[in-house]
C-alpha positions as a printed NumPy array, in Angstrom:
array([[145.249,  79.126,  98.372],
       [145.527,  81.648,  95.529],
       [142.536,  80.057,  93.845],
       [140.511,  80.282,  97.056],
       [141.366,  83.979,  97.434],
       [140.272,  84.633,  93.875],
       [136.981,  82.827,  94.453],
       [136.403,  84.858,  97.609],
       [137.18 ,  88.045,  95.717],
       [134.701,  87.172,  92.968],
       [132.026,  86.278,  95.509],
       [132.533,  89.589,  97.292],
       [132.289,  91.551,  94.053],
       [129.056,  89.735,  93.252],
       [127.683,  90.694,  96.664],
       [128.674,  94.315,  96.127],
       [127.076,  94.305,  92.664],
       [123.834,  92.812,  93.999],
       [123.711,  95.276,  96.888],
       [123.995,  98.326,  94.655],
       [121.621,  96.905,  92.057],
       [119.067,  96.651,  94.848],
       [119.712, 100.271,  95.792],
       [119.206, 101.26 ,  92.165],
       [115.858,  99.446,  92.069],
       [114.805, 101.15 ,  95.291],
       [115.747, 104.552,  93.879],
       [113.673, 103.844,  90.755],
       [110.681, 103.243,  93.03 ],
       [110.772, 106.902,  94.069],
       [109.407, 107.921,  90.663],
       [106.421, 105.653,  91.228],
       [105.725, 107.298,  94.577],
       [105.89 , 110.671,  92.89 ],
       [103.407, 109.776,  90.143],
       [100.977, 108.292,  92.676],
       [100.754, 111.473,  94.719],
       [103.34 , 110.603,  97.366],
       [105.941, 113.204,  96.472],
       [106.789, 114.037, 100.092],
       [107.436, 110.383, 100.885],
       [109.608, 109.987,  97.793],
       [111.642, 113.078,  98.607],
       [112.027, 111.945, 102.217],
       [113.403, 108.578, 101.117],
       [115.668, 110.244,  98.573],
       [117.247, 112.48 , 101.234],
       [117.594, 109.579, 103.673],
       [119.297, 107.419, 101.039],
       [121.753, 110.209, 100.234],
       [122.464, 110.777, 103.921],
       [123.045, 107.065, 104.549],
       [125.32 , 106.714, 101.515],
       [127.371, 109.684, 102.735],
       [127.685, 108.149, 106.18 ],
       [128.87 , 104.871, 104.674],
       [131.266, 106.393, 102.161],
       [132.961, 108.775, 104.577],
       [132.917, 106.497, 107.605],
       [133.945, 107.001, 110.367],
       [133.387, 110.756, 110.019],
       [130.132, 111.268, 111.902],
       [129.205, 114.702, 110.607],
       [125.994, 113.962, 108.766],
       [125.429, 117.374, 107.167],
       [129.007, 117.711, 105.942],
       [129.006, 114.144, 104.61 ],
       [125.772, 114.901, 102.746],
       [127.283, 117.987, 101.112],
       [130.577, 116.284, 100.317],
       [128.807, 113.339,  98.694],
       [126.764, 115.587,  96.426],
       [129.858, 117.537,  95.433],
       [131.997, 114.482,  94.703],
       [129.397, 112.16 ,  93.174],
       [126.12 , 114.048,  92.63 ],
       [126.999, 115.558,  89.269],
       [124.787, 118.653,  89.725],
       [127.072, 121.677,  89.646],
       [124.587, 124.162,  91.042],
       [124.422, 122.266,  94.355],
       [128.009, 122.938,  95.373],
       [127.903, 126.643,  94.634],
       [127.501, 128.996,  97.565],
       [124.435, 131.045,  98.362],
       [125.515, 134.086, 100.434],
       [122.389, 134.024, 102.615],
       [122.775, 130.299, 103.276],
       [126.414, 130.907, 104.232],
       [125.384, 133.606, 106.701],
       [122.853, 131.251, 108.279],
       [125.186, 128.252, 108.22 ],
       [128.03 , 130.085, 109.921],
       [125.928, 131.678, 112.656],
       [124.159, 128.351, 113.348],
       [127.426, 126.409, 113.75 ],
       [128.323, 124.918, 117.124],
       [131.706, 126.592, 117.234],
       [131.767, 130.072, 118.774],
       [134.662, 130.927, 116.463],
       [132.641, 130.041, 113.377],
       [129.614, 131.896, 114.73 ],
       [131.784, 134.962, 115.26 ],
       [133.016, 134.842, 111.665],
       [129.405, 134.669, 110.504],
       [128.495, 137.723, 112.547],
       [131.54 , 139.575, 111.264],
       [130.572, 138.871, 107.65 ],
       [126.85 , 139.474, 108.029],
       [126.69 , 142.771, 106.129],
       [129.118, 141.923, 103.349],
       [127.372, 138.615, 102.636],
       [123.958, 140.298, 102.753],
       [125.178, 142.634, 100.03 ],
       [126.117, 139.713,  97.808],
       [122.72 , 137.999,  97.821],
       [120.882, 137.316,  94.593],
       [123.476, 135.134,  92.888],
       [125.408, 131.961,  93.532],
       [129.159, 132.199,  94.065],
       [132.155, 129.917,  93.756],
       [134.378, 129.368,  96.767],
       [137.   , 131.632,  95.184],
       [134.489, 134.45 ,  94.696],
       [133.384, 134.277,  98.315],
       [136.948, 134.249,  99.629],
       [137.888, 137.228,  97.47 ],
       [134.823, 139.09 ,  98.734],
       [135.432, 138.531, 102.452],
       [139.238, 138.482, 102.657],
       [139.558, 142.191, 103.6  ],
       [137.33 , 141.639, 106.634],
       [139.048, 138.609, 108.197],
       [142.343, 137.72 , 109.809],
       [144.461, 134.987, 108.218],
       [143.341, 132.473, 110.876],
       [139.688, 133.403, 110.409],
       [140.04 , 133.008, 106.65 ],
       [141.51 , 129.523, 107.116],
       [138.599, 128.583, 109.382],
       [136.12 , 129.944, 106.862],
       [137.661, 127.819, 104.101],
       [136.907, 124.71 , 106.193],
       [133.301, 125.832, 106.622],
       [132.317, 127.094, 103.181],
       [130.362, 123.875, 102.672],
       [127.766, 125.331, 105.052],
       [126.821, 127.875, 102.384],
       [126.26 , 125.468,  99.498],
       [122.889, 124.661,  98.024],
       [123.578, 121.056,  99.045],
       [123.661, 122.255, 102.669],
       [120.426, 124.128, 102.015],
       [118.854, 120.876, 100.799],
       [120.031, 119.14 , 103.964],
       [118.665, 121.828, 106.251],
       [115.47 , 122.929, 104.531],
       [114.34 , 119.853, 102.609],
       [115.728, 116.833, 104.423],
       [115.383, 118.41 , 107.912],
       [111.664, 119.267, 107.882],
       [110.759, 116.002, 106.127],
       [112.625, 113.886, 108.688],
       [111.932, 115.782, 111.894],
       [108.613, 117.542, 111.347],
       [106.762, 115.208, 108.947],
       [106.6  , 118.14 , 106.566],
       [104.836, 117.889, 103.216],
       [107.328, 120.3  , 101.634],
       [108.263, 119.295,  98.102],
       [111.427, 121.36 ,  97.812],
       [112.824, 124.871,  98.095],
       [112.402, 127.736,  95.67 ],
       [115.114, 130.389,  95.364],
       [112.978, 133.002,  93.689],
       [115.41 , 135.52 ,  92.219],
       [118.775, 133.819,  92.659],
       [120.878, 133.754,  89.493],
       [123.339, 131.059,  88.386],
       [125.149, 131.426,  85.065],
       [122.67 , 134.01 ,  83.875],
       [119.551, 131.99 ,  84.677],
       [117.269, 131.56 ,  87.673],
       [118.262, 128.706,  89.968],
       [115.83 , 125.786,  89.538],
       [113.731, 124.639,  92.464],
       [115.555, 122.214,  94.731],
       [113.099, 119.368,  94.484],
       [112.664, 115.842,  93.158],
       [113.52 , 116.865,  89.592],
       [117.072, 117.6  ,  90.704],
       [117.469, 115.228,  93.641],
       [116.249, 111.958,  92.116],
       [118.866, 112.023,  89.316],
       [121.465, 113.096,  91.876],
       [120.666, 110.059,  94.021],
       [121.067, 107.74 ,  91.031],
       [124.455, 109.251,  90.208],
       [125.533, 108.941,  93.836],
       [124.59 , 105.258,  93.858],
       [126.495, 104.673,  90.617],
       [129.53 , 106.525,  91.943],
       [129.723, 104.595,  95.191],
       [129.066, 101.352,  93.32 ],
       [131.927, 101.994,  90.895],
       [134.261, 102.897,  93.76 ],
       [133.34 ,  99.738,  95.655],
       [133.772,  97.469,  92.652],
       [137.039,  99.076,  91.555],
       [138.572,  98.762,  95.015],
       [136.991,  95.415,  95.874],
       [135.941,  96.953,  99.194],
       [132.591,  98.096, 100.484],
       [132.536, 101.869,  99.935],
       [136.247, 101.73 ,  99.235],
       [137.285, 100.862, 102.783],
       [135.298,  97.86 , 104.079],
       [134.71 ,  99.835, 107.318],
       [138.127,  98.561, 108.437],
       [140.545, 101.388, 107.76 ],
       [139.399, 104.437, 109.692],
       [140.632, 107.832, 108.686],
       [141.045, 110.665, 111.144],
       [137.664, 112.34 , 111.527],
       [137.504, 116.08 , 111.095],
       [137.001, 118.018, 114.251],
       [133.527, 119.532, 114.479],
       [133.568, 123.218, 113.731]])
């Protein structure tokens, strides 16, 4: 019986390895699309792969945008993407479903507008807005800071138009936004293709180390976050 379990374990690990190797090959194909003049199609597939990997990794949490952002922060390896753009935070808060979150966005509209032009850490944003919020509002904001990240901007302004409007957009330019003394690079294939490869490697390593698909085998649900 022990021998049979070990054989099953090895077979499962081989299946996991083959699955992620296939994903890696598919991600490599995106470069070929790019060089053959199909940049929009490559970027569309890249965003869809990232979204799907986030949905699998954080199952059963069904919040696609938040999963996308969380995946890039935890496995994407591109620091600039999880920093907060004050304008994006203003938009993200006021566009949220929750009236409470919308109200916080409206309350912070002027102070965030005054902070535009640079990327901020979570701590910098919280220090900036703390005088204008109640303790409960500050706690709610902490749960929603992801809405202001550049990863959320990618989800909304790159992935969104490509998926829903058949856009030919090749990325987003943040003209005069500064990060660590330099202009923020365009959010396009040059950043997102390497991010996708790192995400695939990260989820592959997690799956192989745990011996479970995406670390959970879709069998051990965690409590999903309430939509904000």
